[in-house]
C-alpha positions in Angstrom: 47.5 76.9 148.8 49.4 76.1 145.6 53.1 75.0 145.6 54.2 78.3 144.1 51.7 80.7 145.4 53.4 81.6 148.7 56.7 81.9 146.9 55.3 84.2 144.3 53.8 86.4 146.9 57.2 86.9 148.5 58.4 88.1 145.1 55.7 90.8 144.7 57.9 93.6 146.0 60.9 92.7 143.9 58.8 92.1 140.8 56.8 95.3 141.2 59.7 97.5 141.7 62.1 95.9 139.3 59.9 95.3 136.2 57.5 98.1 135.5 55.3 97.6 132.5 57.5 98.7 129.7 56.1 99.7 126.3 58.2 97.1 124.5 57.5 94.4 127.0 55.6 91.4 125.6 52.3 90.1 127.0 52.5 86.4 127.6 49.1 85.8 129.1 45.8 87.5 129.7 43.4 86.7 132.5 40.1 88.6 132.7 41.3 92.2 133.0 44.8 91.4 134.0 47.9 90.8 132.0 51.2 88.9 132.6 54.3 90.3 131.1 57.3 88.4 129.7 59.6 90.4 131.9 57.6 89.3 135.0 57.6 85.7 133.9 61.4 85.7 133.0 62.2 87.3 136.4 60.3 84.8 138.4 61.6 81.8 136.5 65.2 83.0 136.8 64.9 83.7 140.5 63.0 80.5 141.3 65.6 78.5 139.4 68.5 80.3 141.1 67.0 79.7 144.6 66.7 76.0 143.9 69.6 75.4 141.6 67.4 74.5 138.7 67.8 75.1 134.9 66.0 78.4 134.1 65.7 77.3 130.5 63.6 74.3 131.5 60.3 74.4 129.5 58.5 72.5 132.3 59.6 75.0 135.0 58.6 78.0 132.8 55.1 76.4 132.3 54.8 75.8 136.0 55.6 79.4 136.9 53.3 80.7 134.2 50.4 78.4 135.3 50.9 79.6 138.9 50.7 83.2 137.8 47.6 82.5 135.8 45.9 80.8 138.7 46.7 83.8 140.9 45.0 86.1 138.4 42.0 83.7 138.1 41.6 83.7 141.9 41.8 87.5 142.0 39.2 87.8 139.3 36.9 85.5 141.3 37.6 87.5 144.5 36.4 90.6 142.7 33.3 88.8 141.5 32.6 87.7 145.1 33.1 91.3 146.3 35.9 90.3 148.7 36.8 93.4 150.7 40.0 94.2 152.5 40.6 97.3 154.5 43.3 99.9 153.7 44.7 99.4 157.2 45.2 95.7 156.4 47.0 96.5 153.2 49.1 99.1 154.9 50.1 96.6 157.6 51.1 94.0 155.0 53.2 96.6 153.1 54.9 97.8 156.2 55.7 94.2 157.1 57.3 93.7 153.7 59.3 96.9 154.0 60.5 96.0 157.5 61.7 92.6 156.3 63.6 94.3 153.4 65.0 97.0 155.8 66.3 94.2 158.1 67.9 92.4 155.2 69.5 95.4 153.6 70.4 97.3 156.8 68.5 100.6 156.4 65.7 102.4 154.5 68.4 104.2 152.5 69.8 100.9 151.3 66.3 99.7 150.3 65.7 103.0 148.3 69.1 102.5 146.6 68.4 98.9 145.8 65.1 99.7 144.0 66.0 103.2 142.7 63.1 105.0 144.3 61.9 106.5 147.5 60.3 104.4 150.2 57.0 106.1 149.6 57.1 105.3 145.9 58.0 101.7 146.7 54.9 101.5 148.9 52.7 103.0 146.2 54.1 100.5 143.7 53.4 97.7 146.1 49.9 98.7 147.1 47.9 97.3 144.1 49.6 93.9 144.1 49.5 93.5 147.9 45.8 94.3 147.9 45.1 91.7 145.2 47.1 89.1 147.1 45.2 89.7 150.4 41.9 89.5 148.5 43.0 86.1 147.1 44.0 84.9 150.5 40.6 85.9 152.0 38.8 84.1 149.2 40.9 80.9 149.8 40.2 81.1 153.5 36.5 81.5 152.8 36.4 78.5 150.4 38.9 76.2 152.1 39.7 77.4 155.5 37.1 75.3 157.3 37.8 72.0 155.5 38.5 69.1 157.8 39.1 65.4 157.6 37.6 62.4 159.3 39.5 59.5 160.8 38.7 57.3 157.8 40.1 60.0 155.5 43.3 60.2 157.6 43.6 56.4 157.5 43.1 56.3 153.8 45.7 59.0 153.2 48.1 57.1 155.5 47.6 53.8 153.6 48.0 55.6 150.3 51.2 57.5 151.1 52.9 55.8 154.1 55.7 54.3 151.9 56.6 57.8 150.6 56.4 59.7 153.9 59.9 58.6 154.9 61.3 58.2 158.4 59.6 60.2 161.2 62.3 62.1 163.1 62.7 62.0 166.9 59.8 63.9 168.5 59.8 65.6 171.9 57.1 67.3 174.1 58.6 70.2 176.1 57.4 72.4 179.0 59.2 75.2 180.7 59.0 77.7 183.6 60.4 81.1 182.6 61.4 84.1 184.8 62.8 87.5 183.9 65.6 88.8 186.2 64.0 91.6 188.3 65.9 94.9 188.5 65.8 96.7 191.8 64.2 100.1 192.2 67.6 101.8 192.4 68.6 100.4 189.0 65.1 101.1 187.5 65.3 104.7 188.6 68.6 105.1 186.8 67.0 104.1 183.5 63.9 106.2 184.1 66.2 109.2 184.6 67.9 108.4 181.3 64.6 108.3 179.5 63.5 111.6 181.2 66.8 113.3 180.1 66.2 112.2 176.5 62.6 113.6 176.7 63.9 116.9 178.1 66.3 117.1 175.2 63.5 116.6 172.7 61.4 119.2 174.3 64.4 121.6 174.1 64.6 121.1 170.4 66.5 117.8 169.7 65.2 115.8 166.7 63.1 112.8 167.8 64.2 110.5 165.0 67.9 111.2 165.6 67.5 110.6 169.3 65.7 107.3 168.6 68.5 106.2 166.2 71.1 107.1 168.8 69.5 105.9 172.1 66.5 103.6 171.5 66.9 100.0 172.7 64.3 98.8 170.1 66.5 97.7 167.2 63.6 97.1 164.8 62.3 100.7 165.0 65.4 102.6 166.0 66.9 102.5 162.5 63.6 103.9 161.3 63.8 106.8 163.7 61.5 105.0 166.1 58.6 104.6 163.6 56.3 101.7 164.5 54.0 102.0 161.5 50.2 101.7 161.6 48.8 99.3 164.2 45.5 98.6 165.9 44.8 98.1 169.6 46.2 94.8 171.0 49.6 95.0 169.3 51.4 96.8 172.1 51.7 96.4 175.9 48.6 97.8 177.6 50.6 100.5 179.4 52.0 101.7 176.0 48.6 101.7 174.3 46.9 103.5 177.2 49.3 106.4 176.7 49.6 106.3 172.9 45.9 106.3 172.0 45.4 109.4 174.2 47.9 111.5 172.2 47.0 114.1 169.6 48.9 114.1 166.3 52.4 115.5 166.9 52.0 115.2 170.7 54.8 113.6 172.7 54.0 111.5 175.9 55.7 111.7 179.2 57.9 108.7 180.1 55.8 105.6 180.0 56.8 102.4 181.8 55.9 99.0 180.3 57.2 95.4 181.1 60.1 96.0 178.6 61.3 99.4 179.9 60.6 103.1 179.6 59.1 104.6 176.4 58.8 108.1 174.9 56.0 108.1 172.4 55.0 110.5 169.7 51.7 110.3 167.7 52.4 110.7 164.0 49.0 109.9 162.4 45.6 108.2 162.8 43.7 106.2 160.3 40.4 104.8 161.5 41.1 102.6 164.5 44.8 102.4 163.7 47.6 104.8 164.9 51.1 105.4 163.6 53.5 106.2 166.4 57.2 106.4 167.0 59.0 105.7 170.2 62.3 105.6 172.0 62.7 102.6 174.3 65.1 102.6 177.2 65.3 99.0 178.5 65.9 98.3 182.1 69.0 96.1 182.3 69.2 93.8 185.3 72.5 93.4 187.2 74.4 90.3 188.2 72.5 90.1 191.6 69.2 90.0 189.8 70.4 87.1 187.6 71.6 85.1 190.6 68.3 85.7 192.4 66.4 84.4 189.4 68.6 81.3 189.1 68.2 80.6 192.8 64.4 80.9 192.6 64.2 78.6 189.6 66.5 76.1 191.3 64.2 76.1 194.4 61.1 75.6 192.1 62.9 72.6 190.4 63.8 71.1 193.8 60.2 71.4 195.0 58.8 69.6 191.9 61.5 66.8 192.1 60.6 66.3 195.8 57.0 65.9 194.9 55.6 69.1 196.4 53.6 69.8 193.2 53.4 69.1 189.5 55.5 71.0 186.9 52.2 72.2 185.4 51.0 73.7 188.7 54.2 75.5 189.4 54.3 76.8 185.8 50.8 78.2 186.1 51.8 79.9 189.4 55.3 81.2 188.6 56.1 81.2 184.9 56.3 84.6 183.3 55.8 83.3 179.8 52.3 84.5 179.4 51.6 82.3 176.4 52.5 79.0 177.9 51.9 79.6 181.6 48.1 79.1 181.4 48.7 75.7 179.8 51.1 74.5 182.5 54.2 75.7 180.7 53.6 73.6 177.6 55.7 74.8 174.7 54.5 72.0 172.4 55.5 68.8 170.6 58.4 69.2 168.1 60.5 67.1 165.8 64.0 67.3 167.1 65.2 69.0 163.9 62.7 71.9 164.5 64.3 73.0 167.7 66.6 76.0 167.8 70.0 75.5 169.5 69.1 76.8 173.0 66.2 74.4 173.3 68.1 71.6 171.7 70.9 72.1 174.3 68.4 72.3 177.1 66.9 68.9 176.4 70.0 67.2 174.9 70.9 65.1 178.0 67.4 64.9 179.5 65.6 61.6 179.8 61.8 61.4 179.5 60.4 62.9 182.7 63.6 64.9 183.6 63.7 68.6 184.5 66.8 70.5 183.6 68.6 73.1 185.7 68.2 76.8 185.1 69.5 78.0 181.8 69.8 81.5 180.2 67.3 82.1 177.4 67.8 85.1 175.0 64.4 85.6 173.3 65.2 88.9 171.5 68.3 90.9 170.8 69.7 91.9 174.2 66.6 90.6 176.0 66.9 87.5 178.2 65.7 85.5 181.1 66.1 82.1 182.7 64.1 78.9 182.5 63.9 75.3 183.6 62.8 72.8 181.0 60.7 69.7 181.5 61.0 66.9 178.9 57.6 65.2 179.2 58.1 62.7 176.4 60.6 61.6 173.8 59.6 59.4 170.9 62.6 58.0 169.0 62.9 58.2 165.2 60.5 55.7 163.6 58.6 54.7 160.6 55.2 56.5 160.2 52.6 55.2 162.6 48.9 56.0 162.5 48.5 56.3 166.3 51.8 57.9 167.2 51.8 60.4 164.4 48.0 61.0 164.1 48.1 64.7 164.6 50.8 65.3 161.9 49.1 62.8 159.6 45.8 64.7 160.1 47.4 67.9 159.1 48.9 66.3 156.0 45.6 64.7 155.0 43.8 68.0 155.5 46.3 69.9 153.3 46.0 67.1 150.7 42.2 67.5 150.7 42.5 71.2 150.4 44.9 70.8 147.4 42.4 68.5 145.7 39.5 70.9 146.3 41.6 73.8 145.2 42.6 72.1 141.9 38.9 71.4 141.2 38.0 75.0 142.0 40.7 76.3 139.7 39.5 74.1 136.8 36.0 75.5 137.3 37.4 79.1 137.2 39.2 78.3 134.0 35.8 77.4 132.5 34.0 80.5 133.4 36.7 83.3 133.4 38.4 84.3 130.3 42.1 83.5 130.1 44.6 83.1 127.2 48.3 82.2 126.9 50.1 84.2 124.2 53.5 82.6 124.1 
């Protein structure tokens, strides 16, 4: 909501584990029952300045960071007064998400522990309080400002007020696609199923599950963690995976389970309410060259049918696309500024004119996971000066955020009047 609030939240882990409350540390501000330490302020000022190549000695920057911290504490105090409740599962998921990001950045859990000088369990304990507070603040902000909307006159007023400072609107494109995964034949699938069964047999014979996951699992995100997927609720996994996982007792290991991404061996680690903590070993089914050629031929035939007028792109996408998110909407991926596109999509539409359909292209959508798609460029709007009609959706979003910011500032000023706070610099 505030300019710095999201940034500060991303620093919670580093701040919490790098600057414990030391006896000689100075208190620079008090908000209700919370304190802000000089070490915390110094750290966030220095890091913010380094990220943006600013002067860390700037008095204005220091005041901005401190004010943002104070506003976070004020919002948390109000969240407590409003009895905002967040579940332990929700906090645990947020913590695991932060730990997973750090693990990916640093390469392993061991490197994370080395970086912060404590075990992963202690890092999680240190994180818990701050993460819970932040989630409570987010819930309060959603409650107060999540449903704010703007009318057309408000969008127009915002546009008239700021059109000269909005700059040039980049080229904008609307893109659709039809996606297909190469289909491995039963002979190839049986080879990978047998590999998964052999791993399961080894585990049953005494092999360590975590070590087998690190060595053989094709899920790079969890393999480095010994297959650990953390706590999740229903709806996070493929139905085939969940059907098997939720039936397991603690410590129990499943038979080989097939899902759209391959074959799994699943072990139940713990239950907490409606959430489960499992680990798995994934053996992906890798298609061969023949499967790739069949997929390319199929998509080429679909393209020819559309070009010859045997049906619309949207109709064929609903019938044949295996992108479950876009297929129900005729394959629509959305409208994007050209500088928002990643390289594969940029290359796919680079030479297309409005209304053109490209030839089949390979699309890698996860490490080692790919398929093929044909892309339809429905519209292309060249770079232009802001226009109320052409850019209404984007202007509405900006106007809505502007309104939220104004309401948020008024809300914070009200909190400052009724909740005790003091700067002690």
